N, C-alpha and C positions, 0 to 999 in steps of 0.2 A: 664713439670716435670716428671719425670722420674723414678721412688722409687723402687728399685732392689737390692738384693744383694751381687751384684753378678758386680764385677768392670767392666769385659768381659764385661758382657750385657747391662750394660750401655752404654760403648763403641761403642760397632755394632749397638745402635740406633741410641746414636746419629749421627752415620758415618752414617747412610742410612737417616735416617733425612733433614742434612743436605744438602745431593742430593737431596729431595725433596723440602729442604725451605732453601734457601741459607739462607735469613736475622734471621733464627729461633736462639733464644736465649732459650741456654736448661740450665737447672737446675737438677742433677745428685743427687740423694740422695741413699744413704747407707741403714736407715732403717726409719721407719714409726714414730722415732721421732726428726729425720735430718728433713723430711717431713711438719711436724707439724710445725718447729720452722721458714724454710722458706718457707712457706702458710705466716704467721703472717707478715712474714718481708713482701712481697711484691706479688703481683698482674701476676694467672701466665692463660694461657688460657684452659691447661687440663691437665690432671695426669691423668698418669698410674701407674700400679701397680700391683707386682707381688702378688702370694694366701701367698704366704710364706715369710713373710720375718726374717730376724735376730730376731728381737723385739716383732712381733705379727704378728699375720695372718691381710690378706690384705683386710678383709671385714671388720675388727675390723677397720683399720685406713681410710677407706671410709667411715663410719658411725660418726666415727669422724670430721670429712672433714666437713661432711655437718650439725655438729649440734656446731662447736664449731671456723668454721676463713667464716672471712669478705666476701667470695664464695661462699655461699650455694647453687649457681645451675654451679657450675662448673662440665664439664664434669668432669666423671673420669671410667677410663678404665681398666679392666683388663685382665691382660696380662701373661697367664697361660700354662701350656699341658694337666694341667686340667680340661680347659674350658667345655669340651663338658658332661666331667661325673657329672660335678655340675651343668650343663643346664638339663642334663635330669633329675637331683633330686632335679633341682627348689631351689637349693640350694644357688645361689646368689641372694642378697638382693638387694633392690629398691633403696639401697645409691648407687649403681653403674648404673651408665648412660647406659654403655657396655660390650661386654666381643671380648676379641681375642682370638683363638690356635696358640700358639706359633709354632704350628706343620706347619704352612701357612710360615712362616720363616720369615727375618727382612723389606725382600723388599716389603712382603706384608703390613705388620703393618706400615711401614711406610704411603704407598698408605693407609690405613687405618684411620691413622691419620690426614694425611694433608685431607682426606674427612670433616673433623671434624673442622681442625680450618682456610682450605682454600681453600675451596673445589669449585670442579668446573665441566660444564657440560662434558658429554660423550657422544660426536658426533658419531650416527651411534648407539649406544647401543640398542634394542631390546628388548622391556619385554614383555612378551604378559601374560594379566590381565587377572582375574577370578571374576568378579563380578557379581551378578544377579541383582542392581539395577542399572537403566539407570542414575539415578540422578548420584549418589556416581559417578560410574566409568567416569560418564564425568567432575565430579571436578576431579578426581584423574587423570583422564587421561590429563586434564589441566598443572596439578601441576608434572608430569614427562616430559610434551613436554617443561616445561618452561625450565626444566636442558636438551636440547639435548638428549633425548632419545626416542626411537618411541616407539609408543603402540599399542600393534595389541588385541583389547578387545575378549574375549570369555565372556557368560553370563551364561555359563555351564563347567562343565568341560566335558560333550562329544562333546562340542565346541573348548574347549580346547584337546581332545586327537585326536578329530580330524586334527587339525591344526597341531599339531608333528606328526603326522602320514601322513600328505602330505608334511612337510616337510622332511621327511624321505625320501618317496619317489622319492621326488627330489635333492634325496642327500643332501641334507642343516641338516648335523646331530649335534647338533640338532634340529638348527633352528632358534630360539631365543635366548638371552645371560642369562635370568633369567626369571624365574615366579614369580607373583606374584598373592597369590591367597587371596581369603578368606574361611575360615574355612566351614560356613553352606551355602548353595547356594539352592536356586530351584530345585526339579527335587531328583531322586533317590541316587545321586552321592553324595561324598561330596569334600570338599578339602584335609581329608584326602586319601579318593577311589583315588583322582588326584595323589595325593603324593606313594600310593602304584603303580600304573599304571607307571609312568618312570621312580621308582626307579625297579621296579622289571621286570613288561610288554615289555616296552623300555631299560632296563640294562641301563640307565644315572645315574650314580654317581653324589655324591654331589660337584663335583669337574665341573665334563663334564657340569651339571645341574644345577645351582644353584635352587632352589625354596626356593622365603619367602610368609611365613604362615602373615597374620591376624588375629587377634581372639582378642573378644571383654569376651573369657571367662580364668577368673580370676584363674581358678581350675589348683591348683600346676599337677594333676597326668596327665588332659588331656593336660595338657602346654607340657609336658615328655611325653604322647603318640605319640603328633604331632614331636615332635623333632626322639623319636624312629622308625615312619616311613619315616622317609628319609629329614626331613624340615630341611637347613642350619640354618638358623634362626627366631625369630615369632619377630614379629611388635605388642603389645598392642594396642586395641582401647581404647576411641577415641585417631585415627591415629595425630601424632603431623608429621608437613611437614619435618621438618628438618633432626627429628633422620630415620621417613623412608625411605624420598633421599638420604642419607649419606649409610645405614644399605645395601638399591637397587644397590648405585653403588659400594662399596665395593664387594659386592657378581659379579654384573657385574666382575668389571675389575681381580679379585678372578681366575674367571672362565674361564675368554681369557688369563690368565696369564696360568692355567694350559692344556687346550688346546693346548696350542703354545709350553707347552712342549711336548706335545702326537704327535703334530702335525694335529688336526683335525683341 
């Protein structure tokens, strides 16, 4: 289900989704009230909603869906051009499963939605994974390899930076497809320090080298700080496998798409 006040946007999203998912059953709704009625009438696998609807805020719709529809745990994705601002202000509620920045384009949105409703492996994708607990790292590594990813494990920020420096020296820029890092690590440097190094010292923009940060810190100000420091997205601990893999594969695909456009 796609909820958006623009008929043009709904049609464009439907078109690119059908290219990715030919057997798709598409339900388009202009208003929040239409979406409420449609969800009471039958089950859907996923809902996307704009933040600004003709009759209500998209976050209010998400809250209603959680409280009143038969599918309390349906994935609800906010699709908006204001996502980054809302993320940094931590004003997106827990009723929302995930969020998507319209600036990435409709084809990227289709790949994002497909990751939820029909996930597939991304063979050959390389993840630079930074985690100081070998027990946690082993379990997460197995999880990611199960989805076709190649994982390079670094036990700290210094090891991760050394890996990126080696890749650059070998002409492999940026090296990995995506970085997955914890925030608090043994040693003097944190995941936030790694973010700053990637964005400032290496000069890799978010599209060039996406960084997904795992954090158990529920403080909105600290989460905002990580996003402003250059994180593409956050995953809250305890980690839920499907959410982590979906976000990771999405960042990986978008990074590849943007690098391909730049000829990298």
